[in-house]
KOLMIDO-610042 format. One line per field, with one value per residue: residue in one letter; x, z, y of N, C-alpha, C in turn; residue number from 1. Coordinates in nm, 2 decimals. Layout:
BEGIN
r	[a  ...]
n_c1	[X  ...]
n_c3	[Z  ...]
n_c2	[Y  ...]
ca_c1	[X  ...]
ca_c3	[Z  ...]
ca_c2	[Y  ...]
c_c1	[X  ...]
c_c3	[Z  ...]
c_c2	[Y  ...]
k	[NUM  ...]
// end
This chain:
BEGIN
r	[m  i  t  p  n  i  c  y  y  a  k  m  v  y  d  t  n  s  k  k  t  p  k  y  v  i  t  a  q  a  g  y  y  p  p  m  e  q  i  k  g  r  n  g  l  i  s  m  y  l  m  e  k  l  k  e  g  a  n  v  p  s  m  r  l  q  a  k  d  s  l  n  f  t  g  l  k  e  y  f  v  d  g  r  l  s  g  f  a  y  g  y  p  l  t  d  k  t  y  s  s  k  k  k  e  n  p  f  y  e  y  k  d  d  g  y  l  f  i  v  h  q  d  r  n  a  n  t  a  p  e  q  i  r  p  t  i  i  e  l  i  v  l  d  g  a  k  v  l  i  s  s  y  c  k  q  l  m  m  g  g  f  d  e  a  i  k  s  l  r  e  q  a  k  q  v  d  a  l]
n_c1	[11.50  11.23  11.20  10.95  10.74  10.77  10.54  10.47  10.62  10.68  10.77  10.77  10.70  10.78  10.55  10.58  10.42  10.27  10.06  9.98  10.02  10.22  10.23  10.21  10.30  10.28  10.57  10.68  10.67  10.71  10.57  10.25  9.97  9.67  9.45  9.60  9.48  9.21  9.28  9.34  9.35  9.20  9.37  9.48  9.69  9.86  9.81  9.93  9.90  10.12  10.08  10.01  9.96  9.56  9.45  9.56  9.77  9.86  9.95  9.88  10.05  10.27  10.26  10.09  9.99  9.77  9.49  9.32  9.00  8.98  9.12  9.28  9.58  9.80  9.95  10.27  10.49  10.71  10.86  10.97  11.20  11.34  11.28  11.35  11.37  11.39  11.42  11.31  11.00  10.69  10.35  10.05  9.77  9.43  9.22  8.92  8.62  8.47  8.52  8.53  8.23  8.05  8.09  8.24  8.39  8.63  8.89  9.14  9.09  9.09  9.32  9.44  9.63  9.87  10.19  10.36  10.63  10.83  11.10  11.24  11.37  11.54  11.61  11.89  12.03  11.87  11.77  11.60  11.48  11.24  11.22  11.46  11.34  11.12  11.07  11.16  11.15  10.97  10.97  10.80  10.73  10.56  10.48  10.39  10.11  10.23  10.16  10.19  10.47  10.59  10.71  10.96  11.06  11.06  11.30  11.49  11.54  11.63  11.87  11.99  11.90  11.74  11.86  11.95  11.75  11.60  11.77  11.72  11.46  11.41  11.57  11.39  11.18  10.92  10.86  10.54  10.27  10.01  9.71]
n_c3	[9.12  9.19  9.50  9.79  9.97  10.31  10.57  10.79  11.11  11.32  11.64  11.78  12.09  12.28  12.45  12.80  12.93  12.77  12.69  12.55  12.28  12.12  12.22  12.10  12.12  12.06  12.12  12.06  11.77  11.48  11.28  11.04  11.09  11.00  11.02  11.27  11.48  11.50  11.62  11.84  12.22  12.50  12.67  12.55  12.43  12.11  12.03  11.90  11.79  11.72  11.52  11.39  11.03  10.95  10.76  10.51  10.22  9.87  9.89  10.12  10.40  10.63  10.89  11.08  11.15  11.42  11.48  11.75  11.80  11.63  11.38  11.08  11.07  10.89  10.70  10.71  10.46  10.35  10.61  10.61  10.50  10.27  10.49  10.73  10.97  10.78  10.90  10.81  10.67  10.46  10.43  10.39  10.37  10.44  10.19  10.15  10.25  10.48  10.76  10.93  11.02  11.18  10.96  11.02  11.01  10.76  10.93  10.76  10.50  10.35  10.29  10.12  9.90  10.03  10.18  10.38  10.59  10.73  10.99  11.18  11.53  11.71  12.00  12.00  12.15  12.38  12.62  12.52  12.23  12.13  12.24  12.12  11.87  11.89  11.82  11.99  11.93  11.69  11.39  11.22  10.91  10.70  10.40  10.16  9.91  9.79  9.76  9.52  9.44  9.66  9.73  9.61  9.75  10.03  9.95  9.86  10.12  10.30  10.15  10.24  10.16  10.28  10.50  10.59  10.61  10.78  11.01  11.06  11.14  11.37  11.51  11.50  11.65  11.89  12.24  12.30  12.53  12.72  12.79]
n_c2	[10.69  10.89  11.07  11.01  11.20  11.20  11.17  11.11  10.97  10.70  10.57  10.27  10.12  9.77  9.67  9.58  9.45  9.30  9.00  8.75  8.80  8.98  9.32  9.66  9.99  10.33  10.55  10.79  11.03  11.19  11.47  11.43  11.21  11.26  11.00  10.87  10.97  10.89  10.62  10.60  10.49  10.50  10.52  10.78  10.74  10.52  10.20  9.89  9.53  9.32  9.04  8.69  8.60  8.55  8.39  8.11  8.18  8.31  8.62  8.67  8.85  8.73  8.82  9.08  9.43  9.49  9.73  9.90  9.86  9.64  9.68  9.63  9.75  9.69  9.44  9.28  9.29  9.15  9.07  8.88  8.65  8.47  8.28  8.40  8.68  9.00  9.23  9.41  9.56  9.61  9.77  9.85  10.11  9.96  9.90  9.90  10.06  10.06  9.82  9.47  9.30  9.45  9.63  9.88  10.23  10.32  10.41  10.53  10.52  10.76  10.78  10.57  10.52  10.55  10.48  10.24  10.19  9.99  9.94  9.69  9.63  9.43  9.19  9.06  8.98  8.88  8.63  8.43  8.21  8.31  8.56  8.70  8.66  8.79  9.15  9.44  9.69  9.89  10.06  10.34  10.42  10.69  10.74  10.88  10.90  10.65  10.42  10.23  10.22  10.09  9.86  9.89  10.10  10.02  9.87  10.03  10.14  9.92  9.92  10.17  10.41  10.55  10.68  10.93  11.08  10.96  10.91  11.21  11.27  11.06  11.25  11.43  11.33  11.35  11.27  11.07  11.17  11.04  11.12]
ca_c1	[11.34  11.15  11.23  10.88  10.74  10.73  10.46  10.50  10.72  10.66  10.87  10.67  10.82  10.70  10.53  10.61  10.31  10.15  9.98  10.01  10.00  10.25  10.16  10.34  10.27  10.40  10.63  10.77  10.61  10.72  10.50  10.15  9.93  9.57  9.40  9.62  9.39  9.10  9.30  9.42  9.28  9.11  9.43  9.52  9.78  9.82  9.86  9.92  9.93  10.19  10.01  10.06  9.80  9.48  9.43  9.70  9.75  10.03  9.93  9.86  10.15  10.27  10.24  10.01  9.96  9.62  9.50  9.21  8.88  9.04  9.13  9.40  9.62  9.85  10.03  10.38  10.51  10.89  10.88  11.02  11.28  11.35  11.21  11.42  11.38  11.46  11.48  11.24  10.89  10.61  10.25  9.99  9.65  9.31  9.13  8.79  8.56  8.43  8.57  8.43  8.14  8.02  8.10  8.33  8.43  8.78  8.97  9.25  9.00  9.11  9.50  9.45  9.70  10.01  10.26  10.44  10.80  10.89  11.22  11.24  11.45  11.53  11.72  11.94  12.10  11.80  11.79  11.58  11.51  11.14  11.27  11.50  11.26  11.04  11.07  11.15  11.13  10.92  10.97  10.72  10.77  10.44  10.52  10.26  10.09  10.35  10.18  10.22  10.61  10.61  10.83  11.07  11.09  11.15  11.48  11.58  11.53  11.69  12.00  12.06  11.82  11.64  11.97  11.97  11.61  11.54  11.80  11.66  11.31  11.43  11.57  11.27  11.04  10.87  10.82  10.42  10.21  9.92  9.59]
ca_c3	[9.14  9.29  9.69  9.80  10.09  10.42  10.62  10.93  11.16  11.46  11.72  11.86  12.14  12.29  12.60  12.85  12.97  12.66  12.72  12.51  12.14  12.16  12.20  12.10  12.21  11.98  12.21  12.00  11.66  11.42  11.14  11.16  11.00  11.10  11.05  11.35  11.56  11.52  11.64  12.03  12.30  12.60  12.75  12.48  12.36  12.02  12.03  11.76  11.84  11.56  11.50  11.26  10.94  10.99  10.65  10.42  10.06  9.82  9.91  10.29  10.47  10.75  11.03  11.07  11.31  11.40  11.57  11.78  11.75  11.57  11.26  11.04  10.99  10.77  10.66  10.70  10.33  10.33  10.69  10.65  10.35  10.30  10.61  10.84  10.95  10.71  11.02  10.73  10.61  10.39  10.37  10.27  10.46  10.42  10.09  10.17  10.31  10.60  10.78  10.99  11.01  11.19  10.93  11.10  10.91  10.83  10.91  10.69  10.35  10.23  10.28  10.10  9.85  10.12  10.17  10.52  10.59  10.84  11.05  11.29  11.55  11.79  12.10  11.96  12.33  12.48  12.67  12.43  12.08  12.14  12.29  12.00  11.73  11.92  11.79  12.10  11.87  11.52  11.31  11.11  10.81  10.61  10.25  10.10  9.77  9.76  9.78  9.42  9.46  9.81  9.78  9.56  9.86  10.09  9.89  9.87  10.23  10.29  10.07  10.31  10.08  10.35  10.63  10.64  10.62  10.92  11.13  11.10  11.16  11.52  11.61  11.54  11.72  12.04  12.31  12.30  12.65  12.74  12.81]
ca_c2	[10.71  10.98  11.02  11.02  11.27  11.15  11.29  11.08  10.89  10.69  10.48  10.17  9.99  9.66  9.66  9.47  9.43  9.24  8.87  8.61  8.86  9.10  9.48  9.76  10.16  10.45  10.63  10.92  11.06  11.35  11.50  11.38  11.20  11.26  10.86  10.81  11.02  10.80  10.46  10.58  10.41  10.55  10.65  10.85  10.65  10.43  10.08  9.77  9.40  9.23  8.90  8.63  8.56  8.46  8.23  8.08  8.25  8.36  8.73  8.72  8.88  8.64  8.88  9.18  9.52  9.54  9.89  9.99  9.77  9.47  9.74  9.55  9.87  9.62  9.34  9.34  9.20  9.09  9.08  8.71  8.65  8.27  8.22  8.47  8.81  9.09  9.37  9.53  9.52  9.77  9.76  10.02  10.14  9.88  10.01  9.92  10.22  9.95  9.70  9.47  9.27  9.56  9.78  10.02  10.33  10.29  10.63  10.53  10.50  10.86  10.77  10.44  10.54  10.59  10.34  10.22  10.11  9.96  9.91  9.62  9.60  9.28  9.21  8.94  8.89  8.84  8.52  8.27  8.20  8.40  8.66  8.73  8.70  8.89  9.29  9.53  9.88  9.89  10.19  10.33  10.59  10.66  10.80  10.98  10.86  10.58  10.30  10.16  10.21  10.08  9.74  9.96  10.19  9.91  9.78  10.15  10.18  9.82  9.99  10.32  10.50  10.67  10.69  11.04  11.12  10.85  11.04  11.36  11.20  11.03  11.35  11.53  11.28  11.41  11.19  11.11  11.18  11.00  11.20]
c_c1	[11.33  11.18  11.04  10.86  10.70  10.68  10.43  10.57  10.69  10.74  10.77  10.73  10.72  10.68  10.49  10.54  10.21  10.16  10.05  10.06  10.07  10.22  10.28  10.27  10.36  10.44  10.64  10.69  10.71  10.63  10.35  10.05  9.76  9.42  9.45  9.55  9.24  9.14  9.34  9.29  9.27  9.21  9.54  9.66  9.78  9.89  9.88  9.98  9.97  10.09  9.99  9.91  9.76  9.43  9.58  9.66  9.88  10.03  9.89  10.04  10.16  10.29  10.15  10.01  9.80  9.62  9.37  9.08  8.89  9.07  9.26  9.50  9.72  9.91  10.17  10.45  10.67  10.95  10.98  11.09  11.34  11.35  11.27  11.39  11.49  11.51  11.39  11.11  10.83  10.49  10.20  9.80  9.51  9.22  8.99  8.77  8.49  8.53  8.49  8.32  8.05  7.99  8.17  8.37  8.59  8.83  9.10  9.24  9.07  9.26  9.53  9.55  9.90  10.07  10.31  10.56  10.80  11.01  11.23  11.37  11.41  11.64  11.79  12.03  12.05  11.83  11.77  11.52  11.36  11.15  11.38  11.49  11.15  11.05  11.07  11.14  11.09  10.88  10.86  10.73  10.62  10.47  10.37  10.22  10.15  10.31  10.22  10.35  10.67  10.73  10.97  11.13  11.14  11.30  11.54  11.61  11.60  11.88  12.08  11.98  11.81  11.76  11.92  11.81  11.52  11.60  11.76  11.54  11.33  11.51  11.47  11.19  11.04  10.80  10.63  10.34  10.08  9.83  9.58]
c_c3	[9.23  9.48  9.75  9.92  10.16  10.54  10.77  10.98  11.31  11.51  11.81  11.94  12.20  12.39  12.67  12.90  12.91  12.74  12.65  12.35  12.20  12.10  12.18  12.13  12.10  12.09  12.20  11.86  11.60  11.30  11.19  11.07  11.05  11.15  11.20  11.46  11.60  11.58  11.78  12.07  12.40  12.70  12.70  12.37  12.20  12.05  11.92  11.84  11.69  11.60  11.36  11.15  11.00  10.91  10.56  10.26  10.02  9.88  10.08  10.38  10.63  10.89  10.97  11.17  11.28  11.56  11.67  11.72  11.64  11.43  11.20  10.99  10.92  10.77  10.64  10.63  10.36  10.48  10.73  10.55  10.38  10.44  10.75  10.86  10.90  10.83  10.90  10.69  10.54  10.40  10.31  10.39  10.36  10.33  10.08  10.28  10.52  10.64  10.85  10.97  11.06  11.13  10.99  11.01  10.92  10.85  10.84  10.55  10.25  10.21  10.18  9.98  9.89  10.10  10.33  10.48  10.69  10.88  11.17  11.41  11.66  11.88  12.08  12.06  12.44  12.52  12.60  12.29  12.08  12.17  12.19  11.87  11.78  11.89  11.95  12.03  11.73  11.49  11.22  11.01  10.73  10.53  10.21  9.98  9.75  9.76  9.64  9.41  9.60  9.85  9.73  9.70  9.99  10.11  9.89  10.03  10.32  10.27  10.14  10.26  10.15  10.50  10.70  10.70  10.75  11.04  11.14  11.16  11.37  11.57  11.58  11.63  11.83  12.10  12.28  12.45  12.66  12.86  12.97]
c_c2	[10.83  10.99  11.10  11.13  11.18  11.22  11.23  10.96  10.84  10.54  10.42  10.08  9.86  9.67  9.53  9.36  9.33  9.08  8.86  8.70  8.99  9.27  9.60  9.89  10.25  10.54  10.77  10.89  11.20  11.32  11.48  11.30  11.13  11.15  10.82  10.84  10.92  10.63  10.49  10.61  10.52  10.62  10.76  10.78  10.55  10.30  9.96  9.64  9.34  9.05  8.83  8.62  8.50  8.35  8.25  8.15  8.32  8.47  8.77  8.72  8.76  8.73  9.04  9.25  9.51  9.64  9.85  9.91  9.69  9.53  9.69  9.68  9.82  9.56  9.34  9.24  9.21  9.11  8.92  8.72  8.52  8.24  8.27  8.62  8.89  9.20  9.50  9.51  9.67  9.68  9.88  10.00  9.99  9.96  9.99  10.03  10.16  9.84  9.62  9.41  9.36  9.71  9.89  10.11  10.28  10.36  10.58  10.53  10.62  10.82  10.62  10.39  10.59  10.45  10.34  10.11  10.11  9.90  9.83  9.57  9.52  9.26  9.07  8.88  8.88  8.68  8.37  8.34  8.31  8.51  8.73  8.78  8.84  9.08  9.34  9.68  9.80  10.00  10.22  10.44  10.53  10.77  10.80  10.93  10.74  10.43  10.21  10.13  10.15  10.00  9.79  10.03  10.12  9.84  9.90  10.15  10.05  9.84  10.13  10.37  10.66  10.72  10.82  11.09  11.06  10.94  11.16  11.33  11.17  11.18  11.48  11.49  11.35  11.29  11.21  11.12  11.12  11.13  11.21]
k	[1  2  3  4  5  6  7  8  9  10  11  12  13  14  15  16  17  18  19  20  21  22  23  24  25  26  27  28  29  30  31  32  33  34  35  36  37  38  39  40  41  42  43  44  45  46  47  48  49  50  51  52  53  54  55  56  57  58  59  60  61  62  63  64  65  66  67  68  69  70  71  72  73  74  75  76  77  78  79  80  81  82  83  84  85  86  87  88  89  90  91  92  93  94  95  96  97  98  99  100  101  102  103  104  105  106  107  108  109  110  111  112  113  114  115  116  117  118  119  120  121  122  123  124  125  126  127  128  129  130  131  132  133  134  135  136  137  138  139  140  141  142  143  144  145  146  147  148  149  150  151  152  153  154  155  156  157  158  159  160  161  162  163  164  165  166  167  168  169  170  171  172  173  174  175  176  177  178  179]
// end
């Protein structure tokens, strides 16, 4: 399998000030992914909410990440495998030019062929089951033009195929400063 070009890496950390819906804030990043600029909040940070699916359906992932202005950043496919958290997931950008009933412009439309890989970290030593299930860190890896093969790349990720690249990205990642 051809190794795809990794154009962006982000480390999203659980915001302990989250209310009911878990919120994750990008605290470190490597590379550049232009549409991410469009989803920065007023504080200059990029935040996303980890939400359960809205509707039932065979093709609807059980979890999704929602960004600024209720943009569905991506569904997290294979987040659960056989009813258990897998520790990995994949997704891709919304392919519609606009989103919501207000027809807001989708900043990821130009990048609709990209693929996303996720590494999900949990605190297995937490005191309660919900705290053990809720991710503490979610790592995002954006693969340029990899949407059609993203499920295969996720399997490759699970088997350690990206370990060296991820190690390098983690070392390169720079802390994000709020404006």
